[in-house]
Backbone bond lengths (Angstrom), bond angles and torsions (degrees), N, CA, C in turn:
res aa  C-N    CA-C-N  psi(-1)  N-CA   C-N-CA  omega(-1)  CA-C   N-CA-C  phi
1 M - - - 1.458 - - 1.532 110.67 -
2 T 1.321 116.32 143.81 1.453 122.17 173.97 1.521 108.35 -108.23
3 K 1.335 115.74 -176.15 1.465 119.14 176.22 1.523 111.63 -71.52
4 F 1.333 117.40 -10.76 1.467 122.01 178.83 1.532 108.45 -98.13
5 N 1.311 115.84 75.71 1.459 119.96 -171.77 1.525 113.75 -83.89
6 K 1.331 117.23 -15.50 1.458 120.89 -179.02 1.529 108.22 -123.18
7 I 1.322 115.42 113.40 1.467 123.00 -169.90 1.522 110.00 -115.23
8 L 1.334 115.57 135.97 1.463 122.27 170.06 1.524 108.75 -112.50
9 I 1.334 116.37 130.83 1.459 122.32 172.08 1.518 107.98 -113.98
10 T 1.343 117.89 125.74 1.458 120.51 167.34 1.525 108.08 -97.46
11 G 1.334 115.87 150.96 1.463 119.28 -175.89 1.518 112.57 74.30
12 A 1.335 116.89 26.84 1.463 120.89 -172.51 1.519 113.54 -73.29
13 A 1.331 118.28 -14.07 1.464 120.38 -179.03 1.524 112.79 -84.31
14 G 1.323 117.69 -10.44 1.457 120.98 -177.99 1.511 112.95 -82.20
15 G 1.343 115.17 178.25 1.457 120.20 -179.39 1.509 112.91 -62.41
16 I 1.326 117.27 -44.62 1.457 120.33 176.64 1.522 109.24 -67.23
17 G 1.338 116.81 -39.63 1.455 120.35 -178.17 1.514 112.95 -58.19
18 S 1.326 118.21 -40.37 1.461 120.31 179.54 1.526 111.05 -65.88
19 T 1.335 117.01 -33.96 1.461 120.22 175.59 1.525 110.61 -66.45
20 L 1.336 116.49 -41.25 1.463 120.14 177.31 1.518 111.11 -61.57
21 R 1.307 116.99 -44.32 1.461 120.60 -178.46 1.525 110.86 -59.06
22 S 1.315 116.43 -46.60 1.465 120.29 -179.44 1.527 111.79 -64.24
23 A 1.326 115.84 -39.82 1.465 119.90 -176.57 1.522 112.63 -72.90
24 L 1.331 116.54 -36.44 1.465 120.14 -170.50 1.520 114.80 -90.91
25 H 1.337 117.83 -25.67 1.462 117.28 -172.04 1.530 114.55 -61.96
26 P 1.357 121.22 -28.70 1.460 118.15 176.44 1.532 113.78 -70.91
27 H 1.333 117.21 -10.85 1.459 121.10 -172.17 1.525 113.40 -106.20
28 C 1.318 118.26 12.59 1.463 119.89 -177.58 1.523 109.93 -146.76
29 N 1.329 116.12 165.25 1.459 119.42 173.42 1.523 112.05 -103.38
30 L 1.350 117.29 -5.51 1.458 121.93 170.73 1.517 108.78 -145.89
31 L 1.331 115.77 125.04 1.461 122.10 174.21 1.521 106.78 -119.35
32 R 1.324 116.13 110.12 1.460 121.21 178.90 1.525 107.78 -98.92
33 S 1.313 116.14 104.37 1.462 122.32 -176.24 1.525 109.01 -95.48
34 S 1.324 115.97 121.23 1.458 119.76 -174.42 1.514 111.48 -126.90
35 D 1.310 113.92 153.09 1.459 123.28 173.58 1.519 105.98 -161.93
36 I 1.317 116.90 -177.68 1.466 119.25 178.40 1.529 110.36 -73.39
37 V 1.338 116.91 -15.79 1.462 122.82 174.00 1.524 108.21 -120.46
38 D 1.314 116.60 163.39 1.456 120.21 178.13 1.518 110.68 -61.81
39 V 1.333 115.01 143.38 1.458 122.60 176.86 1.520 107.13 -108.45
40 Q 1.321 116.60 126.70 1.462 119.80 -179.54 1.527 110.02 -68.73
41 P 1.321 119.62 117.19 1.473 120.35 178.28 1.520 111.68 -60.57
42 A 1.322 115.72 139.67 1.463 120.49 -178.44 1.521 111.76 -108.66
43 T 1.318 117.92 -15.98 1.458 120.72 -175.14 1.519 109.75 -137.12
44 A 1.317 114.35 165.69 1.463 119.97 -177.38 1.517 112.37 -66.02
45 N 1.320 117.32 -26.81 1.468 120.08 -176.83 1.528 112.75 -98.33
46 E 1.339 116.48 17.22 1.467 120.80 -176.34 1.524 110.51 -114.44
47 E 1.331 115.53 139.88 1.451 120.54 174.96 1.521 109.62 -131.55
48 S 1.318 116.14 150.62 1.455 122.38 179.53 1.524 109.84 -97.90
49 F 1.340 115.19 140.00 1.464 120.49 177.65 1.518 107.42 -141.47
50 A 1.312 117.32 103.21 1.466 121.49 -178.35 1.521 110.15 -86.73
51 F 1.331 116.51 127.81 1.463 119.95 173.61 1.521 109.91 -158.43
52 D 1.321 114.88 160.86 1.455 123.62 179.57 1.528 108.26 -95.73
53 L 1.324 116.83 128.68 1.467 120.90 -178.86 1.522 112.46 -57.78
54 R 1.313 117.44 -24.02 1.460 121.35 -179.00 1.529 112.73 -76.97
55 D 1.320 116.72 -9.69 1.465 122.98 -177.22 1.525 108.77 -97.65
56 R 1.330 117.06 100.22 1.462 120.86 -174.94 1.525 112.07 -64.71
57 E 1.316 118.12 -37.87 1.459 120.35 179.17 1.525 111.27 -65.18
58 A 1.322 116.82 -39.63 1.464 120.31 177.48 1.527 110.78 -66.18
59 A 1.338 116.81 -37.89 1.469 120.00 176.52 1.522 110.44 -61.13
60 M 1.323 117.14 -39.00 1.466 120.75 177.13 1.525 110.99 -60.06
61 K 1.321 117.62 -43.65 1.459 121.07 -179.83 1.526 111.39 -67.40
62 A 1.334 116.08 -39.29 1.464 119.70 179.45 1.520 111.78 -62.80
63 M 1.320 116.30 -27.87 1.462 121.96 -174.05 1.529 113.41 -87.74
64 E 1.312 118.77 -7.13 1.465 120.94 -174.09 1.524 111.66 -61.69
65 G 1.325 115.97 126.15 1.454 122.12 176.63 1.509 115.58 76.76
66 I 1.327 118.33 8.53 1.469 122.95 -174.10 1.528 110.97 -89.70
67 D 1.343 115.80 143.03 1.466 121.75 176.97 1.528 112.64 -95.95
68 I 1.329 116.89 -36.36 1.467 121.09 -174.95 1.524 108.83 -145.87
69 V 1.327 115.93 138.91 1.463 122.41 -179.15 1.519 109.74 -115.62
70 Y 1.319 115.70 131.34 1.462 122.31 169.68 1.521 106.33 -103.66
71 H 1.334 116.31 101.06 1.460 120.38 -175.81 1.524 109.64 -91.50
72 F 1.330 115.12 93.25 1.457 123.07 -179.60 1.528 111.19 -114.60
73 G 1.317 117.65 6.11 1.452 121.29 179.87 1.511 112.22 -80.01
74 G 1.322 116.31 161.74 1.465 121.24 177.86 1.506 112.08 127.74
75 I 1.317 115.22 179.87 1.466 121.84 176.45 1.520 108.40 -75.93
76 P 1.350 119.26 123.55 1.457 121.10 -169.51 1.524 116.00 -91.85
77 A 1.328 117.81 10.26 1.463 120.43 -178.31 1.520 108.72 -155.50
78 E 1.327 117.04 -177.36 1.457 120.74 -179.94 1.522 110.58 -64.02
79 D 1.346 115.43 145.34 1.456 121.25 -180.00 1.521 107.25 -156.08
80 N 1.335 116.51 -178.23 1.455 119.10 177.43 1.527 110.15 -70.26
81 W 1.338 116.15 161.12 1.452 121.18 -173.62 1.517 112.30 -60.47
82 E 1.325 117.69 -42.50 1.461 120.37 -175.87 1.531 111.15 -61.47
83 A 1.311 117.06 -41.72 1.463 120.57 179.52 1.526 110.78 -67.49
84 I 1.335 116.77 -46.32 1.465 120.47 178.91 1.527 110.55 -61.18
85 R 1.316 116.42 -44.41 1.473 121.02 -179.60 1.522 111.43 -60.54
86 D 1.321 116.51 -49.25 1.456 120.09 -172.10 1.524 112.54 -72.17
87 V 1.328 117.32 -40.34 1.464 120.38 -174.38 1.523 111.92 -91.92
88 N 1.329 117.08 -53.33 1.462 119.65 -173.65 1.521 113.81 -79.65
89 I 1.317 117.12 -33.55 1.463 120.06 -177.34 1.524 110.96 -92.03
90 E 1.331 117.41 -60.43 1.465 119.65 177.12 1.530 110.94 -61.10
91 G 1.325 116.23 -40.98 1.458 119.88 -178.93 1.513 112.82 -62.64
92 T 1.327 117.44 -40.56 1.463 120.54 178.89 1.525 110.67 -68.20
93 Y 1.332 117.29 -39.67 1.461 119.22 174.68 1.521 110.40 -59.18
94 N 1.321 117.20 -42.66 1.466 120.35 179.86 1.527 111.58 -60.41
95 I 1.320 116.41 -38.94 1.466 120.03 179.26 1.524 110.72 -64.49
96 Y 1.322 117.72 -46.51 1.464 119.92 -178.72 1.521 111.78 -66.10
97 E 1.314 116.95 -40.71 1.457 119.23 -179.25 1.533 110.76 -67.94
98 A 1.330 116.93 -41.36 1.466 119.94 176.87 1.521 111.01 -64.50
99 A 1.333 116.87 -37.82 1.466 120.04 177.18 1.525 110.77 -62.95
100 R 1.315 116.74 -45.10 1.474 120.22 179.33 1.519 111.14 -60.38
101 L 1.308 116.97 -48.29 1.457 120.94 -175.18 1.525 112.40 -68.90
102 N 1.331 117.25 -22.93 1.462 120.91 179.50 1.526 113.14 -97.61
103 G 1.327 117.42 3.75 1.457 119.81 177.19 1.514 114.92 72.28
104 V 1.334 117.22 26.49 1.463 121.44 176.03 1.529 108.89 -63.31
105 K 1.331 116.66 143.81 1.460 120.79 -176.06 1.533 113.50 -85.56
106 R 1.340 116.89 -36.12 1.468 119.84 -172.05 1.522 110.48 -149.62
107 V 1.337 115.91 142.48 1.469 122.41 173.94 1.526 108.42 -119.85
108 I 1.323 115.49 131.47 1.464 122.28 172.22 1.523 106.62 -104.61
109 F 1.316 116.40 113.13 1.461 121.30 -175.44 1.519 110.26 -101.33
110 A 1.331 115.70 126.03 1.464 120.63 177.13 1.518 108.98 -79.62
111 S 1.334 115.09 89.30 1.455 120.49 171.98 1.525 107.77 -82.34
112 S 1.300 117.97 -158.98 1.466 119.93 -172.56 1.519 111.23 -157.47
113 N 1.322 115.42 155.12 1.465 120.87 171.30 1.525 110.49 -58.81
114 H 1.335 117.53 -21.41 1.461 120.25 -177.46 1.530 112.67 -74.56
115 A 1.315 117.66 -7.80 1.467 120.52 169.43 1.521 110.96 -70.66
116 M 1.333 116.80 -17.63 1.470 122.98 -177.08 1.523 111.47 -121.59
117 G 1.324 117.81 15.57 1.452 121.81 -164.72 1.508 117.02 -62.53
118 F 1.363 118.58 -27.60 1.462 119.32 -178.31 1.527 113.28 -90.50
119 H 1.334 118.10 12.40 1.465 119.88 164.87 1.525 107.89 -74.04
120 R 1.310 115.60 140.49 1.462 119.70 179.48 1.530 110.53 -71.34
121 R 1.301 114.58 154.63 1.460 119.59 -174.15 1.525 113.41 -68.78
122 E 1.293 117.28 -23.10 1.470 118.67 178.16 1.519 112.27 -80.87
123 T 1.331 117.45 -3.67 1.458 122.51 -179.45 1.524 110.08 -95.01
124 I 1.323 116.71 128.05 1.462 121.56 173.22 1.522 107.35 -90.02
125 V 1.316 116.84 122.84 1.460 121.22 -177.57 1.525 110.12 -113.23
126 G 1.334 114.76 148.91 1.455 121.58 178.21 1.515 110.46 -124.22
127 Q 1.331 115.66 -140.73 1.455 120.84 -178.60 1.521 112.82 -83.58
128 D 1.325 117.52 -25.12 1.460 120.80 -168.34 1.519 114.61 -98.22
129 E 1.331 118.09 -11.54 1.461 119.86 178.20 1.533 109.94 -67.91
130 P 1.327 117.58 149.48 1.471 119.75 -179.67 1.520 111.20 -65.47
131 T 1.311 115.43 146.65 1.460 119.64 174.50 1.525 109.06 -67.26
132 R 1.338 115.85 146.44 1.462 121.90 178.34 1.521 108.35 -140.88
133 P 1.333 117.19 76.07 1.463 120.13 -175.65 1.516 111.78 -62.51
134 D 1.330 115.35 146.86 1.458 121.22 -175.44 1.523 113.01 -108.08
135 S 1.342 117.87 7.60 1.458 121.05 -171.18 1.524 108.78 -172.06
136 R 1.321 116.12 170.88 1.467 119.61 172.17 1.524 110.12 -62.66
137 Y 1.319 115.76 -37.93 1.462 120.50 174.79 1.534 110.77 -58.65
138 G 1.340 116.27 -46.11 1.465 120.17 178.00 1.512 112.53 -61.33
139 V 1.339 116.55 -38.15 1.470 120.78 176.57 1.524 110.07 -60.11
140 S 1.325 117.51 -40.22 1.467 120.06 -179.78 1.520 111.27 -64.90
141 K 1.314 117.74 -30.65 1.465 120.45 178.07 1.528 111.02 -75.39
142 V 1.330 116.75 -36.75 1.463 119.72 173.82 1.528 109.61 -61.96
143 F 1.327 116.90 -42.57 1.459 120.99 176.95 1.530 110.64 -59.04
144 G 1.331 116.92 -46.24 1.461 119.94 -179.55 1.515 112.44 -60.71
145 E 1.338 116.66 -39.49 1.466 119.49 176.53 1.524 110.81 -64.69
146 A 1.329 116.75 -40.13 1.470 120.56 -179.84 1.523 111.36 -65.61
147 V 1.322 116.71 -40.95 1.462 119.64 177.12 1.535 110.10 -64.13
148 G 1.323 116.70 -40.65 1.457 120.04 177.12 1.517 112.32 -60.79
149 R 1.324 116.55 -42.30 1.468 120.57 176.52 1.525 111.02 -62.52
150 L 1.327 117.00 -44.05 1.457 121.02 178.43 1.527 111.19 -58.98
151 Y 1.313 116.93 -48.79 1.460 119.80 -176.70 1.526 112.05 -70.50
152 A 1.328 117.81 -28.15 1.466 120.24 173.20 1.527 110.61 -68.04
153 D 1.339 116.32 -47.80 1.462 120.56 -177.26 1.521 112.44 -70.85
154 K 1.309 117.33 -45.71 1.462 121.14 -173.14 1.517 113.47 -84.08
155 H 1.338 116.51 -33.42 1.458 119.20 -172.63 1.527 114.08 -120.98
156 G 1.328 117.71 -1.54 1.463 119.86 179.18 1.520 113.71 71.07
157 L 1.321 117.99 20.55 1.458 121.94 179.24 1.534 108.41 -84.95
158 E 1.314 116.69 108.57 1.460 121.14 -176.68 1.532 110.35 -59.68
159 T 1.319 115.97 136.47 1.462 120.48 -178.11 1.520 110.67 -136.25
160 I 1.319 115.41 134.74 1.464 122.38 168.74 1.527 106.99 -120.34
161 S 1.328 116.73 118.66 1.456 121.95 176.73 1.526 108.83 -97.43
162 L 1.309 115.85 118.44 1.462 121.64 -179.29 1.525 109.36 -98.39
163 R 1.322 116.84 109.45 1.466 120.43 176.23 1.519 108.26 -83.65
164 I 1.316 114.12 88.66 1.459 121.17 -171.14 1.522 110.27 -74.62
165 G 1.333 115.15 136.15 1.455 121.26 178.19 1.518 111.18 -78.77
166 Q 1.318 117.84 -118.96 1.466 121.66 178.07 1.524 108.61 -120.71
167 F 1.328 114.28 109.52 1.457 122.75 -178.72 1.523 108.65 -85.22
168 R 1.321 116.41 111.34 1.462 122.19 -179.69 1.530 108.51 -149.55
169 P 1.336 118.29 159.57 1.465 119.40 174.30 1.528 112.34 -58.34
170 K 1.347 115.97 -35.94 1.461 120.35 175.83 1.521 107.97 -157.67
171 P 1.343 118.29 158.45 1.468 120.36 179.38 1.524 110.34 -69.63
172 T 1.344 114.60 141.13 1.470 119.57 -177.24 1.524 113.12 -126.13
173 N 1.340 118.72 3.37 1.464 120.60 176.59 1.525 109.63 -153.19
174 R 1.329 116.03 175.27 1.458 121.44 -175.56 1.530 112.06 -59.55
175 R 1.329 116.55 -43.99 1.463 120.35 -176.22 1.526 111.56 -62.73
176 M 1.313 117.16 -34.71 1.463 120.20 -179.45 1.525 112.84 -67.89
177 L 1.323 117.54 -18.52 1.460 118.77 176.46 1.525 111.19 -64.50
178 S 1.320 116.96 -20.81 1.462 121.63 175.93 1.526 112.39 -99.84
179 L 1.331 117.30 -30.65 1.465 121.09 -168.38 1.517 114.88 -110.74
180 W 1.318 118.83 -2.33 1.463 120.31 -172.76 1.526 112.03 -59.40
181 L 1.339 114.60 138.55 1.458 122.82 170.57 1.520 106.99 -127.11
182 S 1.316 116.55 113.65 1.458 120.56 -178.18 1.525 110.41 -74.59
183 P 1.328 117.78 155.69 1.463 119.51 175.65 1.519 113.12 -56.52
184 A 1.334 117.36 -39.94 1.465 119.57 179.79 1.522 111.31 -65.06
185 D 1.332 117.16 -41.37 1.463 119.78 178.13 1.525 111.47 -70.49
186 M 1.321 117.85 -32.23 1.463 119.46 173.53 1.528 110.03 -59.33
187 G 1.322 116.40 -43.98 1.457 119.50 176.53 1.518 112.19 -60.16
188 R 1.325 116.66 -43.99 1.465 120.10 178.29 1.531 111.15 -62.87
189 L 1.328 116.00 -38.93 1.459 121.06 -178.08 1.524 111.10 -63.18
190 V 1.326 117.21 -49.39 1.463 118.78 -174.86 1.522 111.67 -71.45
191 V 1.326 117.55 -32.64 1.466 119.27 175.35 1.531 110.37 -67.16
192 S 1.340 116.75 -35.59 1.468 120.00 177.61 1.518 111.92 -61.60
193 C 1.323 117.35 -27.59 1.464 121.14 179.78 1.524 112.91 -70.01
194 L 1.319 117.46 -8.00 1.464 122.03 175.10 1.523 111.98 -85.42
195 T 1.314 117.19 6.09 1.459 120.98 -177.47 1.530 112.00 -50.07
196 D 1.327 115.29 142.59 1.464 120.56 176.71 1.530 112.06 -78.81
197 R 1.327 116.89 -7.96 1.466 119.81 179.41 1.530 110.03 -62.74
198 K 1.317 116.40 141.65 1.457 121.00 178.11 1.515 109.81 -64.09
199 I 1.335 115.91 125.82 1.458 122.89 179.01 1.525 108.04 -117.31
200 H 1.338 116.69 138.47 1.460 119.74 170.77 1.534 107.08 -103.89
201 F 1.319 117.05 -78.76 1.459 122.43 173.31 1.513 106.80 -138.80
202 E 1.314 116.82 125.60 1.457 121.04 -176.08 1.519 109.89 -134.89
203 V 1.340 115.76 140.28 1.459 122.42 172.81 1.519 108.22 -109.29
204 V 1.332 116.25 128.15 1.460 121.94 178.18 1.524 107.91 -128.69
205 Y 1.327 116.59 131.96 1.460 120.46 175.57 1.528 108.72 -82.87
206 G 1.324 115.15 122.19 1.454 121.04 -177.35 1.508 111.70 -89.86
207 I 1.332 116.08 81.81 1.464 120.99 176.54 1.523 108.27 -136.04
208 S 1.305 115.37 164.99 1.456 121.07 174.06 1.536 109.26 -79.64
209 A 1.317 116.24 -177.69 1.477 121.12 -176.29 1.525 109.53 -81.49
210 N 1.327 115.82 65.99 1.459 121.86 -173.25 1.524 111.39 -84.32
211 K 1.313 116.17 127.73 1.462 122.03 -179.76 1.519 111.84 -58.78
212 R 1.347 117.62 -31.48 1.459 122.03 -175.25 1.534 112.59 -100.05
213 G 1.309 117.39 18.27 1.460 121.12 -177.43 1.527 112.95 -61.88
214 W 1.319 116.56 154.56 1.468 123.55 -175.85 1.525 112.56 -105.07
215 Y 1.329 118.21 10.59 1.459 120.23 -169.14 1.519 112.89 -121.61
216 E 1.330 114.44 141.52 1.469 122.32 165.87 1.522 104.34 -95.51
217 N 1.312 116.95 109.51 1.460 121.39 -163.48 1.522 111.89 -110.61
218 S 1.333 116.70 64.27 1.463 120.11 -179.61 1.517 112.31 -66.32
219 G 1.340 117.21 -20.90 1.457 120.10 177.64 1.518 112.85 -61.59
220 N 1.340 116.90 -25.87 1.466 120.05 176.14 1.513 111.83 -52.82
221 E 1.337 115.29 -45.15 1.455 120.26 -175.84 1.525 111.80 -65.94
222 M 1.313 116.92 -33.34 1.460 120.62 -178.27 1.522 111.67 -64.98
223 I 1.319 117.36 -33.44 1.462 119.31 -177.74 1.529 112.60 -109.60
224 G 1.339 117.10 -4.57 1.462 120.14 178.75 1.517 114.55 77.82
225 Y 1.342 116.72 27.01 1.466 120.16 178.81 1.523 109.38 -79.96
226 Q 1.340 116.09 125.81 1.461 122.24 179.89 1.532 109.19 -128.09
227 P 1.333 117.03 91.14 1.472 119.36 179.01 1.519 110.98 -64.96
228 Q 1.312 115.48 146.76 1.459 120.30 -175.72 1.520 113.73 -120.16
229 D 1.315 117.58 -14.29 1.461 120.56 -179.41 1.528 110.36 -98.60
230 S 1.311 117.07 160.66 1.458 121.74 179.62 1.521 110.43 -142.38
231 A 1.337 115.22 139.43 1.461 120.43 177.78 1.521 112.29 -69.97
232 E 1.321 117.10 -19.43 1.453 120.23 -171.96 1.529 112.88 -60.55
233 E 1.324 116.49 -31.87 1.459 119.15 -178.36 1.529 112.32 -66.92
234 Y 1.347 116.22 -14.28 1.466 120.32 178.94 1.536 112.47 -101.87
235 A 1.333 116.68 -5.61 1.465 120.72 -169.21 1.526 112.48 -58.94
236 Y 1.313 116.74 -43.41 1.465 119.38 -173.10 1.518 112.83 -84.13
237 G 1.324 115.95 0.10 1.451 119.80 175.70 1.514 113.66 -97.27
238 L 1.333 116.86 -2.27 1.458 119.91 -179.39 1.523 110.59 -77.41
239 S 1.316 115.63 140.74 1.463 120.31 -179.89 1.522 110.71 -77.32
240 G 1.320 116.04 167.37 1.460 120.64 179.04 1.516 112.52 -59.42
241 D 1.321 117.13 -40.40 1.461 120.39 179.56 1.518 111.51 -62.58
242 A 1.323 117.55 -36.01 1.460 121.66 -178.87 1.524 112.17 -68.87
243 L 1.323 116.47 -18.10 1.461 120.68 -178.68 1.520 112.81 -95.83
244 Q 1.329 117.55 -6.50 1.458 121.17 -177.29 1.528 111.06 -84.66
245 E 1.339 116.21 136.63 1.459 122.42 177.04 1.520 109.04 -143.87
246 G 1.339 116.65 150.37 1.452 120.67 173.55 1.517 111.27 -73.79
247 E 1.337 116.24 171.80 1.463 121.01 -174.33 1.520 112.42 -59.87
248 V 1.314 118.16 -49.81 1.465 120.92 -178.41 1.518 110.37 -68.29
249 E 1.307 116.19 -45.07 1.462 120.99 -179.90 1.519 111.22 -57.22
250 A 1.336 117.29 -42.07 1.458 121.61 -176.04 1.522 113.07 -75.63
251 A 1.329 117.59 -19.40 1.462 120.59 -175.08 1.522 112.88 -80.46
252 F 1.326 117.47 -28.89 1.454 120.85 -167.95 1.524 112.22 -122.44
253 Q 1.318 114.64 154.20 1.455 120.60 -175.96 1.532 112.27 -64.87
254 G 1.329 117.54 -28.09 1.458 121.06 -179.86 1.512 114.59 -76.66
255 G 1.337 118.23 -9.22 1.447 122.03 175.28 1.519 113.37 56.01
256 P 1.332 118.64 -124.17 1.468 121.41 -174.96 1.526 113.19 -65.80
257 F 1.315 118.58 -22.14 1.460 119.76 175.79 1.529 110.25 -67.14
258 C 1.330 116.99 -27.69 1.464 121.06 176.35 1.524 111.35 -78.61
259 S 1.300 117.44 -42.31 1.462 120.37 -176.03 1.528 112.72 -75.60
260 D 1.318 117.79 -25.72 1.462 120.75 178.92 1.526 110.08 -64.00
261 E 1.319 117.54 125.98 1.463 124.85 179.76 1.534 112.76 64.02
262 F 1.324 118.01 18.41 1.473 120.99 -175.68 1.521 111.28 -74.82
263 H 1.347 115.78 125.54 1.460 121.44 176.60 1.531 111.70 -131.74
264 G 1.321 117.29 12.50 1.459 121.00 -177.79 1.513 112.26 -87.50
265 D 1.341 114.02 -169.00 1.463 121.52 176.66 1.513 107.69 -107.84
266 I 1.314 116.45 114.59 1.466 120.89 -176.04 1.523 112.42 -57.31
267 D 1.336 116.64 -31.15 1.464 119.88 -178.08 1.518 113.55 -74.05
268 D 1.321 116.93 -16.77 1.468 120.25 178.18 1.523 113.01 -80.87
269 I 1.309 117.90 -10.24 1.457 121.80 -173.64 1.521 108.35 -99.86
270 R 1.315 116.03 104.51 1.469 121.66 -176.32 1.523 110.82 -122.52
């Protein structure tokens, strides 16, 4: 057990959410698993709490008695502006405000590699490089990181922003050789966020130990995350089609999120 004995997970009904539930339940005496639909409890110390992120009053109730929040709920890919705004932006604000008002100690925010997607692939990025979102979805993740920074600075609410790569059972294309996050490493990552070390605001890239990774990941050391899997063992099993990418997609870390709706000049993006 850590000092974070009561955990709330948003987005617990999704694929990543089920991995979080399995990884975290041995480390707490209450796991409140939430989504917009009921989540079937898997353990004796788990309870389901269905609510909509857009409902601030419901977020307040979900947060009662909680020590740490894993905010993984929201729209998980590109969508129209109204949906992204209402769920990912307003919803994330609701989570932080409810956490503050309920005296929550720490928030783990599921950010994304798409907050940095328009960095070129030959560029190694860390915590200090400017965000370069590749989509409306990416913009919502930049917003979530900014809100986390605000609440850390202004209210002392500890925040860890996880810029998650590509969570899959195994890598299936060229881009995943750099961004893959295995289910086992996802479990290690979220458990590491329970560290007793004092956290103010930290950015951690959520990827496995990939030889071709694009990140300088000093945040790992702050929380003690030690990935053990690597995409490289799958590299030579990828088919020719899986290695093909268009010009814009291949140039930037965000891949297809960059090429989708792209009307700019690729040479202007440095």
